[in-house]
DOPAMI-785866 format. One line per 3 residues: their letters; for each residue z, y, x of C-alpha. Coordinates in nm, 2 decimals. Each point is the difference from the previous one (the first is absolute). Example, Ala and Ser with C-alpha at 12.3 -4.5 7.8 and 13.67 -1.06 7.14 Angstrom:
AS = 0.78/-0.45/1.23  -0.07/0.34/0.14;
END
This chain:
MVE = 4.84/-4.80/4.04  -0.08/0.27/0.20  -0.29/-0.13/0.15;
QIQ = -0.17/0.00/-0.35  0.01/0.42/0.03  -0.34/0.11/0.10;
NLP = 0.00/0.39/0.11  -0.28/0.14/-0.11  -0.18/0.30/-0.04;
LED = 0.03/0.14/-0.35  -0.41/0.13/-0.05  -0.07/-0.36/0.11;
VIG = 0.22/-0.21/-0.23  -0.11/0.27/-0.31  -0.37/0.00/0.08;
DRF = 0.01/-0.41/0.01  0.18/-0.02/-0.30  -0.17/0.29/-0.20;
GRY = -0.33/-0.20/0.15  0.13/-0.36/-0.17  0.09/0.21/-0.31;
SKY = -0.38/0.18/-0.03  -0.18/-0.36/0.07  0.21/-0.14/-0.28;
IIQ = -0.05/0.25/-0.26  -0.39/0.02/0.06  -0.04/-0.36/-0.03;
DRA = 0.21/-0.10/-0.18  0.10/0.27/-0.31  -0.21/0.31/0.01;
LPD = -0.35/-0.07/0.04  -0.23/-0.30/-0.21  -0.17/-0.27/0.16;
VRD = -0.39/0.08/-0.03  -0.06/-0.40/-0.11  0.19/0.00/-0.31;
GLK = 0.11/0.33/-0.03  0.37/-0.01/-0.04  0.31/0.10/0.19;
PVQ = 0.31/-0.23/0.05  0.19/0.07/-0.30  -0.24/-0.06/-0.25;
RRI = -0.16/-0.31/0.19  0.34/-0.12/0.00  0.05/0.07/-0.36;
LFA = -0.33/-0.14/-0.12  0.07/-0.33/0.22  0.35/-0.05/-0.15;
MYK = -0.12/0.04/-0.35  -0.29/-0.27/0.05  0.23/-0.22/0.16;
DGN = 0.31/0.00/-0.29  -0.30/-0.05/-0.26  -0.02/0.30/-0.10;
TFE = -0.37/0.05/-0.10  -0.25/0.13/-0.20  -0.04/-0.29/-0.25;
RNF = 0.45/-0.04/-0.07  0.21/0.25/-0.15  0.19/0.32/0.14;
RKS = 0.32/-0.04/0.21  0.24/0.27/0.07  -0.11/0.24/0.26;
AKT = 0.33/-0.03/0.19  -0.02/-0.39/0.01  -0.30/0.06/0.23;
VGN = 0.16/0.30/0.18  0.26/-0.28/0.08  -0.24/-0.24/0.10;
VIG = -0.15/0.23/0.23  0.33/0.17/0.18  0.13/-0.34/0.04;
NYH = -0.31/-0.21/0.17  -0.24/0.25/0.12  0.08/0.40/0.02;
PHG = 0.39/0.06/0.12  -0.05/0.38/-0.14  0.20/0.16/-0.32;
DSS = -0.11/-0.09/-0.31  -0.13/0.36/-0.10  -0.29/0.00/0.25;
VYE = -0.08/-0.35/-0.10  0.02/0.09/-0.36  -0.21/0.32/0.06;
AMV = -0.27/-0.21/0.17  0.03/-0.20/-0.30  -0.04/0.22/-0.26;
RMS = -0.27/0.21/0.21  -0.22/-0.30/-0.02  0.00/-0.05/-0.42;
QDW = -0.10/0.42/-0.03  -0.35/0.03/-0.12  0.02/0.33/0.11;
KLR = 0.05/-0.10/0.34  -0.20/-0.29/0.05  -0.38/-0.02/-0.08;
HVL = 0.12/-0.36/-0.10  0.36/-0.12/-0.10  0.13/-0.30/0.24;
IEM = 0.32/-0.01/-0.25  0.01/-0.01/-0.34  0.33/0.14/-0.15;
HGN = 0.22/0.00/-0.31  0.19/0.30/-0.07  -0.01/0.39/0.14;
NGS = -0.14/-0.03/0.31  -0.04/0.41/0.11  -0.23/0.22/-0.20;
IDN = -0.30/0.26/0.15  0.27/0.26/-0.02  0.23/-0.19/0.33;
DPP = 0.27/-0.10/-0.26  0.14/-0.25/0.14  0.00/-0.37/-0.07;
AAM = 0.26/-0.20/-0.22  0.24/-0.20/0.23  -0.08/-0.32/0.10;
RYT = 0.20/-0.18/-0.25  -0.16/0.14/-0.28  -0.34/-0.04/0.12;
EAK = -0.22/-0.34/0.04  -0.31/-0.12/0.18  -0.23/-0.23/0.10;
LSK = -0.30/-0.02/0.24  -0.35/0.15/-0.13  -0.35/-0.24/-0.03;
LAE = -0.10/0.20/0.32  0.29/0.01/0.16  -0.02/-0.42/0.04;
VLL = -0.38/0.05/0.14  0.17/0.20/0.25  0.22/-0.36/0.06;
QDI = -0.22/-0.24/-0.11  -0.03/-0.31/0.25  0.32/0.12/0.19;
DKE = 0.10/-0.40/-0.03  -0.26/-0.09/0.19  0.07/0.10/0.38;
TVE = -0.22/0.34/-0.04  0.20/0.26/0.14  0.27/-0.11/0.27;
HIQ = 0.36/0.04/-0.05  0.33/0.12/0.15  0.35/-0.07/-0.05;
NFD = 0.14/0.25/-0.20  0.33/0.22/0.19  0.27/-0.28/-0.09;
DTA = -0.22/-0.32/0.11  0.06/-0.13/-0.36  -0.38/0.02/-0.16;
MEP = -0.36/0.05/0.12  -0.19/0.33/-0.12  -0.36/0.09/0.08;
MVL = -0.10/0.26/0.22  -0.30/0.11/-0.20  -0.11/-0.14/-0.37;
PAR = -0.36/-0.19/-0.03  -0.10/0.38/-0.18  -0.31/-0.16/-0.20;
YPN = -0.14/0.36/0.00  0.04/0.31/0.18  0.37/0.10/-0.11;
LLV = 0.02/0.31/0.20  -0.30/0.19/-0.14  0.06/-0.12/-0.34;
NGS = 0.33/0.13/-0.01  0.01/0.21/0.30  0.36/0.11/0.15;
TGI = 0.21/0.26/0.15  0.27/0.05/0.27  0.14/0.19/0.27;
SAG = 0.15/-0.15/0.28  0.09/0.06/0.37  -0.30/0.20/0.10;
YAT = -0.25/-0.11/-0.20  -0.03/0.05/-0.42  -0.24/-0.19/-0.20;
DIP = -0.18/0.13/-0.34  -0.26/-0.25/-0.08  -0.17/0.12/-0.41;
PHN = -0.06/-0.30/-0.23  -0.35/-0.13/-0.07  -0.19/-0.15/-0.29;
LGE = 0.04/-0.37/0.01  -0.35/-0.08/-0.02  -0.16/0.22/0.17;
VID = 0.21/-0.08/0.33  -0.08/-0.37/-0.08  -0.42/0.10/-0.04;
ATL = 0.07/0.17/0.38  0.22/-0.31/0.12  -0.33/-0.22/-0.12;
KLI = -0.21/0.22/0.15  0.15/0.03/0.31  0.05/-0.34/0.02;
DKP = -0.38/-0.02/-0.04  -0.13/0.21/0.25  0.29/0.08/0.28;
TTS = -0.16/0.29/0.12  0.03/0.17/-0.33  0.03/0.42/0.13;
IDE = 0.25/0.20/-0.26  -0.22/0.13/-0.16  -0.16/-0.29/-0.18;
LIG = 0.40/-0.11/-0.02  0.01/0.32/-0.22  -0.26/-0.08/-0.22;
HIK = 0.19/-0.30/-0.08  0.38/0.20/0.01  -0.03/0.32/-0.19;
GPD = 0.32/0.15/0.17  0.34/-0.06/-0.15  0.08/-0.09/-0.34;
FPT = 0.32/0.13/-0.12  0.27/-0.20/-0.26  0.05/0.35/-0.15;
GGI = -0.43/0.06/-0.01  -0.03/0.35/0.06  -0.35/0.19/0.15;
IQG = -0.07/0.02/0.40  -0.17/0.25/0.16  -0.18/-0.03/0.37;
LDG = -0.22/-0.26/0.12  -0.01/0.09/0.36  0.39/-0.03/-0.01;
IKK = 0.00/-0.36/-0.13  -0.29/-0.12/0.24  0.22/0.14/0.27;
AYQ = 0.29/-0.14/-0.09  -0.20/-0.35/-0.02  -0.16/0.09/0.36;
TGK = 0.33/0.07/0.17  0.32/-0.09/-0.24  0.06/0.37/-0.03;
GKI = -0.16/0.19/-0.31  0.06/0.30/-0.26  -0.09/0.01/-0.36;
VVR = 0.07/0.20/-0.28  0.20/-0.15/-0.32  0.00/0.20/-0.27;
SKV = 0.08/-0.09/-0.41  -0.20/-0.06/-0.23  0.01/0.25/-0.31;
EIE = -0.19/0.08/-0.30  0.04/0.35/-0.21  0.07/-0.04/-0.34;
TIR = -0.07/0.29/-0.27  0.32/0.00/-0.21  0.11/0.20/-0.32;
GGR = -0.07/0.37/0.03  -0.31/-0.04/0.22  0.23/-0.01/0.27;
EQI = -0.01/-0.26/0.26  0.20/-0.29/0.21  -0.04/-0.16/0.33;
IVT = 0.06/-0.42/-0.06  0.11/-0.20/0.32  -0.08/-0.35/0.00;
EVP = -0.03/-0.11/0.32  0.24/0.12/0.28  -0.04/-0.05/0.43;
FEV = 0.14/-0.34/0.18  0.34/0.05/0.02  0.04/0.32/-0.20;
NKG = 0.36/0.02/-0.18  -0.12/0.10/-0.33  0.31/0.12/-0.10;
SLV = 0.01/0.27/0.28  -0.34/0.09/-0.06  0.10/0.10/-0.32;
KKI = 0.29/0.18/0.07  -0.16/0.22/0.26  -0.25/0.08/-0.25;
DEL = 0.24/0.12/-0.22  0.15/0.16/0.27  -0.32/0.23/0.10;
RAD = -0.04/0.10/-0.37  0.42/0.06/-0.05  -0.04/0.24/0.31;
KKI = -0.33/0.13/-0.12  -0.17/-0.05/0.36  -0.27/-0.15/-0.23;
EGI = -0.13/0.25/-0.34  -0.11/-0.17/-0.33  0.20/-0.33/0.04;
VEV = 0.23/-0.06/-0.38  0.16/-0.36/0.08  -0.03/-0.28/0.21;
RDE = 0.06/-0.31/-0.22  0.06/-0.36/0.13  -0.16/-0.20/-0.23;
TDR = -0.02/-0.37/0.13  0.05/-0.27/-0.19  -0.10/-0.41/-0.02;
NGL = -0.37/0.11/-0.02  -0.02/0.17/0.35  0.10/0.30/0.21;
RIA = -0.04/0.31/-0.16  0.14/0.38/0.10  -0.12/0.30/-0.26;
IEL = -0.04/0.35/0.16  -0.04/0.23/-0.29  -0.18/0.34/0.08;
KKD = 0.00/0.32/-0.14  -0.26/0.13/-0.22  -0.33/0.13/0.22;
INS = 0.15/-0.13/0.30  -0.24/-0.11/0.23  0.11/-0.40/0.06;
EGV = -0.20/-0.06/0.29  0.16/0.26/0.17  0.33/-0.16/-0.09;
LNY = -0.11/-0.32/0.14  -0.12/0.13/0.30  0.34/0.15/0.06;
LYK = 0.21/-0.31/-0.09  -0.27/-0.20/0.22  0.09/0.24/0.29;
NTD = 0.36/0.06/-0.08  0.13/-0.41/-0.17  -0.02/-0.34/0.11;
LQV = -0.28/0.06/-0.28  -0.21/-0.09/0.31  0.14/-0.11/0.33;
LYH = -0.17/-0.05/0.38  0.00/-0.38/0.04  0.05/-0.08/0.39;
FNM = -0.15/-0.34/0.09  0.20/-0.17/0.30  -0.07/-0.35/0.06;
VAI = 0.19/-0.18/0.22  0.09/-0.38/-0.03  0.15/-0.23/0.21;
NNR = -0.28/-0.25/0.16  0.09/-0.26/0.20  0.36/0.10/0.02;
RPE = -0.12/0.39/0.14  -0.04/0.28/-0.28  -0.33/0.13/0.01;
LLG = -0.17/0.30/-0.13  -0.29/-0.15/-0.22  -0.35/0.07/-0.13;
LKQ = -0.12/-0.19/-0.31  -0.21/-0.24/0.20  0.29/-0.14/0.25;
ILE = 0.22/-0.03/-0.31  -0.24/-0.20/-0.14  -0.07/-0.20/0.29;
SYI = 0.35/-0.11/0.04  0.01/-0.09/-0.34  -0.32/-0.25/0.05;
AHQ = 0.16/-0.11/0.34  0.30/-0.09/-0.22  -0.18/-0.16/-0.24;
KEV = -0.20/-0.23/0.24  0.36/-0.10/0.15  0.14/-0.07/-0.35;
VTK = -0.30/-0.22/-0.10  0.03/-0.18/0.32  0.30/-0.09/-0.01;
RSL = -0.02/-0.09/-0.35  -0.23/-0.21/0.01  0.10/-0.18/0.24;
YEL = 0.35/-0.07/-0.15  -0.20/-0.17/-0.24  -0.24/-0.16/0.15;
SQA = 0.29/-0.17/0.18  0.19/-0.07/-0.39  -0.35/-0.14/-0.12;
EKR = -0.03/-0.23/0.37  0.36/-0.15/-0.08  -0.15/-0.04/-0.41;
MHI = -0.29/-0.16/0.13  0.18/-0.23/0.22  0.23/-0.12/-0.29;
VEG = -0.29/-0.01/-0.25  -0.19/-0.27/0.27  0.36/-0.19/0.04;
LIK = 0.02/-0.02/-0.41  -0.34/-0.14/-0.06  0.01/-0.24/0.32;
ALS = 0.30/-0.12/-0.19  -0.15/-0.03/-0.37  -0.29/-0.18/0.18;
ILD = 0.23/-0.29/0.11  0.30/0.09/-0.29  0.09/-0.40/0.00;
KVI = 0.08/0.01/0.40  0.19/0.33/-0.08  0.22/-0.09/-0.25;
ETI = 0.03/-0.40/0.15  0.13/0.18/0.34  0.21/0.24/-0.19;
RAS = 0.21/-0.25/-0.21  0.05/-0.24/0.37  0.15/0.32/0.14;
KNK = 0.39/0.05/0.01  0.02/0.42/-0.11  -0.26/0.27/0.03;
RDA = 0.04/0.00/0.45  -0.11/-0.35/-0.04  -0.25/0.06/-0.20;
KEN = -0.16/0.31/0.13  0.00/-0.23/0.38  -0.15/-0.32/-0.13;
LIA = -0.30/0.24/-0.15  -0.02/0.18/0.31  -0.02/-0.34/0.17;
KYE = -0.19/-0.18/-0.22  -0.29/0.26/-0.16  0.00/0.25/0.33;
FTE = 0.17/0.27/-0.29  0.13/0.33/0.20  0.35/0.11/-0.05;
EQA = -0.13/0.24/-0.26  -0.17/-0.23/-0.25  0.24/-0.28/-0.01;
EAI = 0.24/0.24/-0.12  -0.22/0.13/-0.26  -0.11/-0.33/-0.12;
VML = 0.34/-0.15/-0.01  0.11/0.27/-0.18  -0.29/-0.01/-0.26;
QLY = 0.10/-0.04/-0.40  -0.16/-0.33/-0.14  -0.22/0.23/-0.26;
RLT = -0.17/0.10/0.35  -0.15/-0.33/0.01  -0.25/0.01/-0.29;
NTD = -0.40/0.00/0.03  0.01/0.34/-0.13  0.27/0.14/0.31;
IVS = -0.29/-0.15/0.23  -0.25/0.21/-0.14  0.18/0.31/0.02;
LEK = 0.11/-0.10/0.37  -0.38/0.02/0.12  -0.06/0.28/-0.19;
EFD = 0.31/0.20/0.10  -0.15/-0.16/0.38  -0.33/0.14/-0.06;
ELQ = 0.15/0.33/-0.10  0.22/0.03/0.34  -0.30/-0.08/0.19;
KTI = -0.24/0.31/-0.12  0.34/0.21/0.06  0.04/-0.12/0.34;
DRL = -0.38/0.07/0.09  0.04/0.37/-0.21  0.30/0.05/0.20;
KDI = -0.14/-0.10/0.35  -0.28/0.21/-0.05  0.22/0.33/-0.05;
LQN = 0.17/-0.08/0.31  -0.33/-0.07/0.22  -0.22/0.27/-0.18;
ENS = 0.08/0.34/-0.02  -0.27/0.11/-0.27  0.20/-0.26/-0.22;
LLK = 0.34/0.14/0.08  -0.18/0.34/-0.10  -0.14/-0.10/-0.33;
VIK = 0.35/-0.15/-0.10  0.18/0.36/0.07  -0.27/0.15/-0.18;
SEL = 0.00/-0.25/-0.33  0.37/0.05/0.00  -0.04/0.39/0.02;
RAI = -0.28/-0.01/-0.29  0.25/-0.19/-0.22  0.29/0.27/0.07;
RKE = -0.23/0.28/-0.08  -0.13/-0.19/-0.29  0.37/-0.02/-0.14;
FAD = 0.16/0.31/0.10  -0.22/0.29/0.05  0.01/0.30/-0.26;
DRL = -0.22/0.36/0.01  0.10/0.22/0.20  0.25/0.22/-0.09;
TEI = -0.06/0.32/0.24  -0.27/0.23/-0.02  -0.22/0.10/0.31;
EEK = -0.13/0.33/0.06  -0.20/0.11/0.30  0.11/0.32/0.07;
ITE = 0.28/0.19/0.05  0.02/0.22/-0.29  0.13/0.39/0.09;
IKI = 0.27/0.14/-0.17  -0.07/0.35/-0.13  0.31/0.18/-0.17;
EKE = -0.05/0.27/-0.24  0.20/0.29/0.05  0.08/0.04/-0.35;
ILV = 0.14/-0.36/0.00  0.26/0.11/0.24  0.08/0.35/-0.15;
PSE = 0.11/0.12/-0.37  -0.30/0.24/-0.10  0.20/0.39/-0.05;
ETI = -0.11/0.36/0.03  0.22/0.19/0.22  0.01/0.31/0.18;
VSV = -0.05/-0.01/0.40  0.11/0.30/0.21  0.02/0.08/0.35;
THD = 0.15/0.29/0.20  -0.11/0.21/0.32  0.29/-0.15/0.17;
GYI = -0.08/-0.36/-0.10  0.21/-0.08/-0.31  -0.14/-0.24/-0.26;
KRT = 0.09/-0.16/-0.31  -0.13/-0.12/-0.34  0.12/0.17/-0.31;
SNR = -0.01/-0.16/-0.37  -0.22/0.27/-0.24  0.29/0.05/-0.22;
SYI = 0.23/0.12/0.36  -0.29/0.20/0.07  -0.03/0.19/-0.34;
ASG = 0.32/0.05/-0.05  0.06/0.17/0.27  -0.32/0.20/0.09;
VED = -0.20/0.04/0.37  0.21/0.31/0.06  0.29/-0.21/0.03;
VGL = -0.09/-0.28/0.27  0.24/-0.09/0.21  -0.07/0.16/0.38;
KDG = 0.21/0.07/0.30  0.01/0.36/0.10  -0.33/0.13/0.13;
DYL = -0.21/-0.29/-0.09  -0.27/0.01/-0.34  -0.29/-0.31/-0.18;
LMH = -0.25/-0.08/0.22  -0.11/-0.23/-0.29  0.14/-0.09/-0.39;
EKM = -0.22/-0.20/-0.18  -0.02/-0.27/-0.29  -0.05/-0.35/0.12;
NTQ = 0.00/-0.36/-0.07  0.31/-0.24/0.18  -0.31/-0.24/0.08;
DTL = -0.13/0.29/0.20  -0.02/0.07/0.35  0.10/0.31/0.21;
IVF = -0.20/0.10/0.31  0.17/0.29/0.18  -0.14/0.13/0.34;
TSQ = 0.19/0.13/0.26  -0.06/0.30/0.25  -0.03/-0.29/0.32;
GNY = -0.30/-0.14/-0.18  0.19/-0.33/-0.17  -0.03/-0.08/-0.36;
LFI = 0.30/-0.18/-0.22  -0.04/-0.32/-0.24  0.24/0.08/-0.27;
PVH = -0.03/-0.18/-0.31  0.17/0.20/-0.28  0.22/-0.25/-0.14;
EIV = 0.14/0.03/0.30  0.09/0.35/0.05  0.39/0.04/-0.17;
DLK = 0.03/0.08/-0.36  0.19/0.35/-0.03  0.09/0.25/-0.25;
WKD = -0.21/0.29/0.08  0.29/0.26/0.12  0.08/-0.27/0.23;
LGK = -0.08/0.05/0.37  -0.23/-0.30/0.09  -0.02/-0.24/0.23;
HIS = -0.10/0.12/0.44  -0.33/-0.19/0.02  0.10/-0.12/0.35;
QMI = 0.21/-0.19/-0.15  -0.25/-0.23/-0.20  -0.25/0.03/0.29;
PIG = 0.11/0.11/0.35  -0.19/0.30/0.13  0.07/0.24/0.32;
DDE = 0.20/0.31/-0.04  -0.26/0.21/0.08  -0.25/-0.16/-0.26;
RIV = -0.01/0.18/-0.33  -0.21/-0.11/-0.36  -0.34/0.21/-0.04;
SVY = -0.11/-0.13/-0.31  0.08/-0.27/-0.23  -0.25/-0.19/-0.21;
KET = -0.01/-0.28/-0.31  -0.20/-0.33/0.04  -0.03/-0.22/-0.32;
DFK = -0.26/-0.28/0.13  -0.14/0.11/0.34  -0.34/-0.06/-0.09;
QTS = -0.28/0.15/0.24  -0.05/0.30/-0.27  0.13/0.31/0.22;
SYI = 0.09/0.06/0.33  0.24/0.21/0.19  -0.08/0.29/0.28;
IAT = 0.28/0.08/0.29  -0.02/0.27/0.16  0.18/0.15/0.34;
KDG = 0.12/0.29/0.17  -0.23/-0.04/0.24  -0.30/0.00/-0.19;
MIK = -0.05/-0.42/-0.02  -0.08/-0.14/-0.34  -0.14/-0.33/-0.15;
KST = -0.01/-0.23/-0.33  0.08/-0.28/-0.12  -0.03/-0.17/-0.32;
NDK = 0.34/-0.08/-0.18  -0.04/-0.36/-0.03  0.06/0.03/0.39;
FKA = 0.38/0.10/-0.09  0.10/-0.33/-0.19  0.25/-0.19/0.15;
SRI = 0.26/-0.24/-0.08  0.37/0.10/0.00  0.10/0.16/0.34;
TKP = 0.31/0.15/0.17  -0.17/0.20/0.26  -0.28/0.32/0.00;
LVA = -0.32/-0.15/0.04  -0.33/0.22/0.19  -0.14/0.25/-0.24;
IKL = -0.21/0.20/0.30  0.02/-0.06/0.42  0.09/0.30/0.10;
KGD = 0.03/0.15/0.38  0.24/0.25/0.19  0.24/0.18/-0.25;
DEV = -0.28/0.04/-0.29  0.08/-0.05/-0.37  -0.10/-0.06/-0.31;
VSV = -0.03/0.31/-0.23  -0.17/-0.10/-0.29  -0.04/-0.35/-0.20;
LKI = -0.24/0.03/-0.29  -0.16/-0.25/-0.22  -0.36/0.02/-0.14;
TDN = -0.21/-0.22/-0.23  -0.35/0.11/0.07  -0.18/0.21/0.26;
ELI = 0.18/0.38/-0.02  -0.01/0.30/0.22  0.29/0.10/0.21;
TVI = 0.11/0.32/0.16  0.22/-0.02/0.32  0.21/0.30/0.08;
TKN = 0.18/0.07/0.33  0.28/0.17/0.12  -0.21/0.31/0.15;
GMS = -0.19/0.08/-0.31  -0.32/-0.25/0.09  -0.13/-0.19/-0.33;
LTY = -0.29/-0.28/0.00  -0.06/-0.15/-0.28  -0.27/-0.34/-0.01;
DTD = -0.10/-0.31/-0.25  0.23/-0.32/0.07  -0.29/-0.23/0.00;
ELS = -0.01/0.17/0.36  0.26/-0.24/0.03  -0.01/-0.40/0.05;
DIG = 0.23/-0.21/-0.16  0.22/-0.16/0.32  0.30/-0.20/0.04;
LKA = 0.39/0.08/0.04  0.02/-0.02/0.35  -0.28/0.20/0.07;
AGV = 0.07/0.36/0.09  -0.30/0.17/-0.13  -0.24/0.24/0.05;
KSI = -0.01/0.38/0.08  0.01/0.24/-0.34  0.01/0.36/0.16;
NLK = -0.05/0.17/0.32  0.29/0.14/0.07  0.10/0.30/0.26;
END = 0.24/-0.04/0.28  0.37/0.07/-0.19  -0.20/-0.09/-0.35;
SVV = 0.12/-0.25/-0.21  -0.07/-0.11/-0.36  0.22/0.07/-0.32;
MTE = -0.18/-0.16/-0.27  -0.25/-0.21/-0.10  -0.06/-0.02/-0.36;
TLP = -0.28/-0.09/-0.24  -0.17/0.33/-0.15  -0.20/-0.01/-0.33;
DDK = -0.14/0.28/-0.16  0.30/0.06/-0.24  0.27/0.01/0.32;
FVF = 0.14/0.29/0.19  0.19/0.03/0.30  0.32/0.16/0.03;
IIT = 0.08/0.11/0.35  0.30/0.11/0.11  0.05/0.15/0.36;
DRG = 0.30/0.02/0.28  0.03/0.42/-0.07  0.06/-0.09/-0.40;
SVK = -0.38/0.05/-0.10  -0.13/-0.18/-0.32  -0.40/0.00/-0.06;
RMK = -0.15/-0.18/-0.28  -0.37/-0.16/0.07  -0.26/-0.15/-0.23;
ANQ = -0.13/-0.31/0.12  -0.35/0.17/0.03  0.08/0.20/0.26;
FVP = 0.01/-0.33/0.23  -0.34/-0.06/0.10  -0.09/-0.36/0.05;
AKR = -0.12/-0.12/0.36  -0.01/-0.29/0.18  0.33/-0.19/0.15;
AQR = 0.13/0.09/0.35  -0.07/0.35/0.03  0.17/0.29/0.10;
GLM = 0.01/0.19/-0.39  0.01/0.28/-0.19  0.29/0.31/0.11;
ILK = 0.23/0.04/-0.31  0.19/0.23/0.11  -0.04/0.39/0.16;
ELK = 0.03/0.01/0.36  0.26/0.25/0.10  0.04/0.13/0.34;
SKS = 0.41/-0.02/0.03  0.24/-0.21/-0.24  -0.27/-0.25/-0.15;
HTI = 0.04/-0.20/-0.29  0.04/-0.37/0.02  -0.01/-0.26/-0.28;
ITA = 0.33/-0.15/-0.09  -0.15/-0.22/-0.32  -0.31/-0.02/-0.23;
LTS = 0.06/-0.15/-0.30  -0.29/-0.11/-0.28  0.01/0.07/-0.37;
SEQ = -0.22/-0.01/-0.32  0.29/0.20/-0.24  0.20/0.23/0.06;
ETC = 0.32/-0.11/0.18  0.37/0.10/0.12  -0.02/0.00/0.37;
VIL = 0.39/0.03/0.18  -0.03/0.11/0.38  0.25/-0.08/0.24;
SEK = 0.18/0.23/0.29  0.28/-0.11/0.22  0.19/0.22/-0.22;
DRI = -0.10/-0.04/-0.33  -0.26/-0.09/-0.30  -0.20/0.22/-0.21;
KVN = -0.25/-0.11/-0.31  -0.30/0.12/-0.04  -0.33/-0.10/-0.26;
TKD = -0.33/-0.01/0.07  -0.13/0.20/-0.30  0.13/0.29/0.14;
FNY = -0.24/0.00/0.29  -0.32/0.10/-0.06  -0.29/-0.19/0.19;
SER = -0.01/0.14/0.38  -0.34/-0.01/0.21  -0.04/-0.20/0.31;
YTN = 0.10/0.30/0.27  0.27/0.07/-0.14  0.40/-0.08/0.08;
GRF = 0.12/0.05/-0.36  0.26/0.21/-0.15  0.35/0.01/0.13;
IID = 0.29/-0.11/-0.18  0.32/-0.01/0.20  0.10/0.19/0.37;
END = 0.03/-0.31/0.19  0.33/0.22/0.23  0.22/-0.06/-0.33;
FGQ = -0.18/-0.31/-0.17  0.00/-0.16/0.37  -0.29/-0.23/0.18;
IIN = -0.19/-0.20/-0.32  0.06/-0.39/0.10  -0.21/-0.12/-0.37;
AYF = -0.09/0.06/-0.33  -0.10/-0.28/-0.30  -0.02/-0.02/-0.33;
EEK = 0.24/0.00/-0.24  -0.01/-0.35/-0.18  -0.10/0.02/-0.37;
AIE = 0.15/-0.20/-0.27  -0.14/-0.34/-0.10  -0.15/0.01/-0.34;
END
């Protein structure tokens, strides 16, 4: 006993055992055979039903009886796995042509479980019998079953290419397969073409097999994916549902789904669409109903009035199984090995199998015909000497003696003598002699035909083609799945995803953002806005939830923020810091905020920097998908930063004002449209230690309001700024002083009276622009504060007015 114990490394034992297990499940469980398109459990179920006489022309039998036969004789596994395989072969939404007909509940496209096997009844379908046809004529190799009590086939004769017709799916160790079902008539046409012309190309085969033909119908998009899959065995196509738009009461519309993609669970699909409606992920769906009945599949998606049905449909295509990707992975067992096979290789393997089947069948039939021929020859000879034969038989002691006497006297063989002594008396009529002679002639023709098949490959192929044509004539039907050449691009309109609502959007200087209902805004008033100490409103504007906010920062970035994603708060609430939506740097501040509705190329953004650079880019360039980080609006050099962003719809005059009191006005047509990552061009030729504080449009009806560091305020008309050319030094708009010269803190433009808030490190004051007369260019304006008391001025802004 001790000698039988082996000391082996664990990794060797595990590797060896797993290798054996893998080989078993690859060859004998999970992958189909390329010749008959069946996995072992499917083949055993069909064979067990055939051997038990549970065939198409007979009555249905309890499924439990078949399952018991399969488990007891061929497939020693659990009854549930055998029954599941049996049920799948009866489901017309899984197989293009069912192989088993079943009475009772055999599941549903909603993935409902079938009734227990004790309740359902089944029998072979008519087409399944074509797979088994001639199996008793030694056409395929048989092996002993698991307990050596019966023989089972290694493959079925398969008189049509079942692997392509019904497809297959499975997962084994290191391999998986996904072969879609195809149209029987198309597959047979391609097979006939390849038989006639073995050099047929994939393109020629695709002329016959246009693509998969799913039992659930639907629409396939992507001829390139089909062609690639047929060439290599791998490829990708889009399968989408078949839908139509119906008009219902009140001028509303509903989307009607009549076919869903292959292997899609209809119940789960309906549930997913309804969840999108309930969660308000999509706007416009009133109700989703499953109206499937005995007349066929039907899902009704009822829409609100004036909703874009195509937009809703596109969203559903993208976000539900109303459209899916199907991945070809055509792996099958070929010569006892798993292989990734193209279309031509599958058909070639099938044709080779059929040659072998027809050859073996012909050999069997030839053997049977020759045996019968031998008997008929003996009977004809016996009838020609009937009296002598009868006399010999009567003189014999028994049957054995009679046979030996016939063999000895008349040179009959053992088989002929057996047939003669078993001959019934009524066969001795003249009529029977004629029929024997006729049978002899028929047998001779059969033998000649079979020998021709065995000796002439053209005759062999002719038989295969003839039988394939007969199957096509009886079983082929119209294609269920439509094929479209291109994959349609899915465009989802914003209004489908976001309800259209009016709202007030506000952004503060310190970066707090929120949206507020009109009701909350009106109830509070603009003055009661929620702010931190020292903060102020940069902008607040009436917008739609379908609009987008473009926020420009001092570091040359912009933030793309859909309005509906902004937190909805009361007007008195502080809001959410913009960095919580999109992370920005600690030293990055907001410069300008603009609303975008459609990003059509009808306007442009002009971005100006502190160091005198400027660029113009059309607003369509700023459109982005959902983003989580800042995007580049202008490329900055060194410690440069953005000071102004303005939006223009046509060529206009812009005015640049610098810290040291220089100004330059020129037309925007001097700026070319450039990309977002460009640095721009020189706007103004700056002196040393100077920088830009303002770049704004300046039409004739506007004025400029200037605040200096020494507390002086100056108002200038637009006509004081004489147009020139870009990149010049410009004109002086402050009076030069020998000591303690003024520098401009900020310059604001407006076309009407405004309240200006001036901030210092210590305090803030408000002044009204109407209280200041217009000044000439070469003045320093009017002092309104004492910088020693008020403190150093750091900023100024126009106070936001209430929205009408």
